[in-house]
N, C-alpha and C positions, 0 to 999 in steps of 0.2 A: 504494500500500500504506500502511496506517495505521502510525503510530508504534507500535513494539512494544518492550517492555522486554527481550524475549528476544533472544538472538543469533540473528538470522533471516537466511536466505539468500533474497533477493528473487526469485530465479528459481524456486525450488520451494516456498517458504514452509515450509522445514524449520526445526526448532528443535534446538539441541544437547541431547544427553542430559544430564539434571541441571538443565535450565532450571526455575526456580521461577516458577510463575504466582502473582502476588501481587494479582490483581484490579485492577490499574491500567489495563488495556486491555480494557474490556468492550464496546467499540463496533466493529462491523463496518460498513464503508461500501461502497456500490456506486454506480457511475456508468456510464451508457451513453447514447448517442444512438440514438433509434429513428426510423423513417420516419414514424410517426404516433403519436398519443396512445393509440389503442386497443392497439397493440403494447406501449407502455410500461406501460399499466395491467394488461395481461395478465401481464407480467413481475413487476410489483409484487405482484399477487395470488399468483403462484407462489412468489416469494421469501418473502412473508409467511407462506404456508402452511408452508414449510420452517422458518422461524423458530419458528412456533407448535409445530412438532413437536419442537423442541429445548428450548424454554423450560421451566423449572421454576416460575418466576414470570413474570408478563406481561412480554414483551419490548416496549420502547418503539420503535415503528417510525415514522420521520419521513421521508415522501417529499416531494420537491420536483420539480415539473415546470417546465421552462423552454423556451420556443420558441427554437430556434437555426437557423442555416442548415443545411438538410438534414433538419430534423425536430424532434423533441422530446427534450430531454435530461432523463433521470430520474436524480436523485441520491437515495439512500436511506441513512439511518443506522439501524442496528439496535443498540439498547442492551440488552444482556442483564444479568442480575443477577450473573453471575460470568464470569470470563475463560475457564473451561473450556467453558461453553456457547457463547461467542463462537468459540472454536477449533473446536468440533464443527460449528458452523454453517458456518464458512469451509471446513473440510475437506469437508463435504458438498456444496459447490458445485463442487468440482474434479473 
């Protein structure tokens, strides 16, 4: 889980009522190992489409593929223009 300035419960990604979003955490990160690169690329495409559905300004999407034991590791950073979009994106993945 990424650093969050809000009081967050790691188990459910809940925030306390009254939490102020101050746009200091506009990045959502994703990481997973896939059996092959085709599966990793399909997930990148699906997550990118979800990010594009949330963005009000272009989201910066930075994928990294790395060969590891057991397959291909995909790490992605999604940088949104505001923290609210980041939160909406993250909640949409649950």
